[in-house]
C-alpha positions as CSV (number, residue, x, y, z in Angstrom):
1,M,67.9,99.9,79.3
2,A,70.5,97.3,79.9
3,K,73.2,100.5,80.4
4,E,71.1,102.4,82.7
5,K,70.8,99.3,85.0
6,Y,74.7,99.8,85.6
7,D,74.6,103.7,85.8
8,C,74.5,103.5,89.7
9,L,78.4,101.6,89.7
10,K,79.6,104.8,87.7
11,L,82.4,106.8,89.9
12,E,80.8,109.9,88.7
13,N,77.5,108.9,90.3
14,Q,78.9,108.3,93.7
15,L,78.9,110.4,96.7
16,C,81.2,108.1,98.3
17,F,83.9,108.7,96.0
18,P,84.5,112.2,96.1
19,L,84.3,112.2,99.9
20,Y,87.1,109.6,100.0
21,A,89.3,111.1,97.3
22,C,88.8,114.6,98.9
23,A,89.6,112.9,102.8
24,K,92.6,111.2,101.3
25,E,93.5,114.7,100.0
26,I,93.0,116.7,102.9
27,V,95.1,114.4,104.7
28,R,98.0,114.4,102.7
29,R,97.9,118.5,102.8
30,Y,98.1,118.5,106.2
31,K,101.4,116.3,106.2
32,P,103.7,119.3,105.9
33,F,102.1,121.1,108.6
34,L,102.0,118.8,110.9
35,D,105.6,117.3,110.3
36,E,106.6,120.4,111.8
37,I,105.3,120.0,115.2
38,D,105.8,115.9,114.9
39,L,102.2,114.4,114.7
40,T,100.3,112.2,112.0
41,Y,97.0,113.6,111.3
42,T,95.5,111.1,114.0
43,Q,97.6,112.1,116.4
44,Y,96.4,115.3,115.5
45,I,92.9,115.1,116.1
46,V,93.3,113.1,119.1
47,M,95.4,115.7,120.4
48,M,92.3,118.5,119.5
49,A,90.2,116.5,121.2
50,L,92.2,116.4,124.3
51,W,93.2,120.1,124.1
52,E,89.5,120.9,124.2
53,H,88.8,118.5,127.0
54,E,91.6,118.5,128.9
55,N,91.3,114.6,129.7
56,M,89.0,111.9,128.4
57,N,88.4,107.8,128.8
58,V,89.2,105.9,125.7
59,K,85.8,105.3,125.1
60,E,84.8,109.0,125.1
61,L,87.9,109.7,122.7
62,G,86.7,106.6,120.3
63,E,83.1,108.3,120.1
64,T,84.3,111.5,119.6
65,L,87.1,110.7,116.5
66,Y,84.9,107.8,115.1
67,L,87.7,105.4,115.9
68,D,87.7,102.1,117.4
69,S,90.1,101.3,120.3
70,G,92.3,99.1,118.0
71,T,93.1,102.5,116.2
72,L,93.4,104.4,119.3
73,T,95.8,102.1,121.5
74,P,98.7,102.6,119.2
75,V,98.3,106.1,118.5
76,L,97.7,106.8,122.3
77,K,101.2,104.9,123.1
78,K,102.9,106.7,120.6
79,L,101.6,110.0,122.0
80,E,102.5,109.0,125.4
81,S,106.3,108.1,124.1
82,K,106.5,111.9,122.8
83,D,105.1,112.8,126.5
84,F,102.1,114.6,125.0
85,I,99.6,112.5,127.3
86,K,99.3,110.3,130.2
87,R,97.4,107.4,130.2
88,E,96.5,106.3,133.5
89,R,93.7,103.9,135.1
90,A,90.9,105.7,136.5
91,K,90.7,105.3,140.3
92,K,86.6,105.1,140.3
93,D,86.9,102.3,137.7
94,E,89.9,100.6,136.8
95,R,88.6,99.4,133.4
96,N,88.8,103.0,132.2
97,L,92.1,104.2,130.7
98,V,91.8,108.3,131.3
99,I,94.1,110.3,129.1
100,T,95.3,113.6,129.9
101,V,97.4,115.9,128.1
102,T,100.5,116.9,129.9
103,A,102.6,120.2,130.1
104,R,104.2,119.3,126.9
105,G,101.5,118.3,125.3
106,M,99.7,121.8,126.0
107,K,103.0,123.3,125.1
108,L,102.5,121.8,121.6
109,K,99.3,123.5,121.2
110,E,100.8,126.7,120.9
111,K,102.6,125.7,118.1
112,A,99.5,123.7,116.7
113,V,97.5,126.8,116.5
114,K,98.5,128.1,113.2
115,V,97.9,124.6,111.5
116,P,94.2,125.6,110.6
117,A,94.7,128.7,109.1
118,Q,97.6,127.4,106.8
119,M,95.2,124.2,106.0
120,G,92.7,126.8,105.2
121,S,95.1,128.1,102.2
122,C,94.9,124.7,100.8
123,V,91.0,124.5,100.7
124,K,89.4,126.5,98.2
125,L,86.3,127.2,99.0
126,E,84.5,130.7,100.5
127,A,83.8,130.8,104.2
128,D,79.7,130.4,103.7
129,E,80.4,127.4,101.7
130,A,82.9,126.1,103.9
131,I,80.2,126.4,106.6
132,V,77.7,124.6,104.8
133,L,79.8,121.6,104.0
134,H,80.8,121.1,107.6
135,K,77.3,121.3,108.5
136,L,76.3,118.5,105.5
137,L,78.9,116.4,106.7
138,H,78.0,116.4,110.4
139,R,74.5,115.7,109.3
140,V,75.8,112.9,107.4
141,L,77.9,111.2,110.3
142,S,74.8,111.8,112.9
143,G,72.5,109.9,110.5
144,F,75.2,106.7,110.5
145,E,74.9,107.1,114.6
146,E,71.4,106.8,114.4
147,K,71.3,103.6,112.5
148,Q,73.9,101.9,114.6
149,E,71.8,102.6,118.0
């Protein structure tokens, strides 16, 4: 009976551990592909959000990527130094910092378009399994959002 009390502490019984290990491994597998386009993983997801929306304020970007401003600020500064984005104060409300993709950042999109297929070859899931996993992970994320509000 006493031994069963601690079963909840076994790694094999944790959902968080395989999620953590998979996330770490996926980011590691991205590295060689992203090195080719001079981006880190965090820079890559920032650029993907911006390619989709063209411009966003820092708050929207942080909410989309589940990143706080303390994490985003150095990433945005680095992307700006590479001339992939431009950071400007909003004209209507100078408290808002608006991030816009530059022409050079849009050219990078052409190079980045091959990355998802390259990564797909690293993940051994059937297409239908990947769809199910994607839906489940987003359901988990949305559950966290509901708890914070």
